[in-house]
C-alpha positions in Angstrom: 107.3 79.3 90.9 106.3 82.4 89.3 106.3 81.2 85.8 109.2 83.3 83.4 108.2 83.1 80.0 110.8 83.4 77.5 111.7 86.8 75.9 111.5 87.3 72.2 114.7 88.0 71.2 113.4 90.8 68.4 112.6 93.0 71.4 116.1 94.0 71.3 115.1 96.5 68.3 112.7 98.1 69.3 112.9 101.7 69.3 113.2 104.0 72.8 109.5 105.2 71.0 108.2 102.0 70.7 107.3 100.4 67.8 104.7 102.8 66.5 107.9 105.8 66.8 107.4 108.0 63.9 111.0 108.2 61.9 112.4 111.5 63.5 111.8 109.5 66.8 113.8 106.5 65.5 116.9 108.6 65.0 116.2 110.6 67.9 118.0 107.7 70.1 121.4 106.1 70.7 123.1 103.6 71.7 125.8 105.4 73.6 126.8 104.9 77.0 126.0 107.3 80.0 129.2 107.6 81.9 127.8 106.0 84.9 127.7 103.2 82.7 131.0 103.1 81.3 134.1 100.5 82.1 136.9 103.5 81.1 135.3 106.1 83.4 136.9 107.0 86.5 134.6 106.6 90.1 135.4 110.1 90.8 133.5 111.0 87.5 130.1 109.0 87.7 130.2 110.4 91.4 129.9 113.6 90.0 126.6 112.7 88.0 125.1 110.6 91.0 125.7 114.1 93.5 123.8 116.0 90.8 120.9 114.0 90.8 121.2 113.7 94.3 120.9 117.5 94.5 118.4 117.7 92.0 116.3 115.6 93.5 116.8 117.7 97.0 115.8 121.0 94.9 112.6 119.9 93.1 111.3 117.6 96.4 111.2 114.4 93.6 112.8 112.3 96.4 109.5 113.1 98.7 107.1 113.0 95.4 108.6 109.4 94.2 107.9 108.0 97.5 105.2 109.2 98.3 104.0 107.7 94.5 105.6 104.5 95.6 103.8 104.5 99.3 100.7 104.8 97.9 100.7 101.6 96.5 101.3 99.8 99.2 98.9 101.9 101.7 97.2 99.3 102.4 99.8 96.6 103.9 100.5 97.5 107.5 104.0 96.4 106.9 105.6 96.8 103.4 108.2 95.6 102.0 110.0 97.5 99.3 113.4 97.1 96.9 114.7 100.1 95.8 117.0 98.9 93.0 119.6 101.8 90.2 119.7 103.5 93.7 122.2 105.4 93.3 122.2 107.8 96.3 119.4 105.7 98.1 117.4 109.0 99.2 114.6 107.5 97.8 114.6 104.3 100.0 115.6 107.5 103.0 112.8 109.6 102.1 110.2 106.0 102.1 111.7 105.2 105.4 111.0 108.7 106.7 107.6 108.7 105.4 106.2 105.2 107.0 107.2 104.1 110.9 107.1 100.3 109.7 108.7 100.2 106.3 111.5 98.0 105.1 113.9 98.9 102.6 116.8 97.3 100.3 118.3 99.4 99.0 120.7 98.5 96.3 122.8 99.7 93.3 124.1 97.5 90.2 127.8 100.0 91.6 129.4 98.2 94.7 131.1 102.1 94.6 127.2 103.6 94.8 126.7 100.7 97.3 129.5 101.6 99.9 128.6 105.1 99.8 125.0 104.5 100.7 126.1 101.8 103.5 128.8 104.5 104.7 126.2 106.9 105.0 123.0 107.2 107.4 121.4 104.4 105.5 123.9 102.0 106.8 123.1 102.1 110.2 119.2 102.3 109.7 117.2 99.7 111.8 114.9 99.0 108.7 117.5 99.3 105.9 119.5 96.8 104.1 122.3 97.5 101.7 123.4 95.2 99.1 125.1 94.8 95.5 122.1 94.0 93.4 121.5 93.3 88.9 118.0 93.7 88.0 118.3 90.7 85.7 119.1 88.7 88.3 117.7 89.5 91.6 118.7 86.9 94.8 115.4 86.9 96.2 113.0 84.3 96.2 109.4 85.1 95.0 107.1 87.4 96.4 109.7 88.7 99.0 109.2 91.7 98.5 105.6 93.9 98.1 106.8 96.7 95.8 110.3 96.8 93.7 111.2 100.8 92.8 113.2 102.2 90.1 112.9 105.2 90.0 114.7 107.8 87.0 117.7 105.0 86.1 115.5 102.7 84.0 116.5 103.9 80.9 120.1 102.7 81.4 118.9 99.2 79.9 118.9 98.7 76.6 115.3 96.3 75.7 116.4 93.3 75.8 117.3 93.8 79.5 115.0 96.1 80.7 112.5 93.2 79.8 114.6 90.9 81.6 114.9 93.1 84.8 110.5 93.8 84.5 110.6 89.6 84.7 112.2 89.9 87.3 111.0 92.6 89.6 107.8 91.3 89.0 108.6 87.5 90.3 110.6 88.9 93.3 107.5 91.6 94.1 104.0 91.7 94.0 104.2 95.3 91.9 106.8 96.8 89.7 107.1 100.5 90.2 109.4 102.1 87.2 109.5 106.7 87.5 111.7 107.5 84.8 111.7 110.0 82.1 109.1 111.2 80.1 110.8 110.8 76.0 110.5 113.9 74.7 109.4 115.0 71.4 111.7 116.5 68.7 111.3 119.8 69.5 112.0 119.8 73.3 115.2 117.4 72.9 116.7 120.0 70.6 116.0 122.7 73.7 117.5 120.1 76.0 121.5 120.6 76.0 121.0 124.2 76.1 118.1 123.5 79.4 120.6 121.5 81.1 123.4 123.9 80.7 121.7 126.4 82.2 120.6 124.9 84.8 123.7 122.8 85.6 125.2 126.6 85.9 122.9 127.6 89.0 122.8 124.6 91.0 126.1 122.5 90.5 129.7 123.2 90.9 131.8 123.7 87.0 133.7 121.1 87.2 130.1 118.9 87.4 128.6 120.5 84.3 130.0 118.3 81.5 129.4 115.4 83.0 126.4 115.9 84.2 125.0 117.7 81.0 126.5 114.5 78.8 125.0 112.0 81.0 121.7 114.3 81.2 121.3 114.7 77.5 122.6 110.7 76.4 119.2 109.5 79.0 117.0 111.7 77.3 117.6 109.7 73.8 117.5 106.7 75.4 113.8 107.5 77.6 111.2 105.2 77.1 107.7 106.2 75.4 104.7 104.8 76.7 104.1 102.9 74.1 107.8 100.9 74.6 107.6 100.3 78.4 104.1 98.9 77.5 105.7 96.6 75.3 108.5 95.6 77.2 106.4 94.8 80.3 103.8 92.4 77.9 107.3 91.2 76.4 108.0 90.0 79.8 105.5 88.7 79.8 102.4 88.4 77.9 99.3 88.3 80.8 101.6 91.3 82.3 99.3 94.3 83.7 100.6 97.9 83.1 99.0 100.3 84.7 100.0 104.1 83.5 99.9 106.4 86.9 98.8 110.1 87.0 102.0 112.0 86.4 103.7 112.8 89.7 103.3 116.3 89.9 106.1 118.8 91.6 109.3 120.4 89.5 111.9 118.9 87.8 112.4 117.0 84.6 108.5 115.7 83.5 108.6 111.6 84.0 106.0 108.8 83.9 105.1 106.5 86.4 104.5 103.0 85.6 103.2 100.1 87.3 104.1 95.8 86.2 102.0 93.3 88.0 101.7 90.0 86.7 97.8 88.8 86.7 96.9 86.7 89.6 
């Protein structure tokens, strides 16, 4: 049984830029929730955001890019077992299955409606896919069930204490935990973000989706973690946690970081 360390509750107060974040960086964050995380927002609005994320992932080839990053980490395993957390639309898992002939994937999200939508699509009948509702902080699996756990473009939804618990859980059920998420932007970049988001969404999204997508996109940018913060979250989950920053994934789309957490043997 993997030993789970008690997480220092003080981590809850860590800035998104890490303990070493500047005065300005500490103010360029928010506790405001994205529509995806709010109980008072209809599922119709939430699914508009999910659809936007899927469409942007297709147009920028990020589904393919992130799948290849994940598969590189299990390239030495003949039949890799992979868990995707916060899958949303499930297209990352679908791409993993397309690229690897023997990989098995558990596709999960905490939102039952998103899980139902995934199950109603091609993944629902795929012989190497299983779809289920999973809370990233309370995964109903035994130790080392998976060779890799993946969380792409959604880790910033978790506040620091919960994020650290998710790292502890993911590295309990999986050998390695890959987080691919938005890079924390500089103050100048953040100032330009709303204008960029409006321009991009006007080109690629229906007008009815403009506000939900810009709303969630800007809040996501304000809630993104820095590498320093991600490292601190991993060490809070386990003082001996190995944290490896991968080369920045190539390609189009919003700038991201890719970080791998693993427990020392």
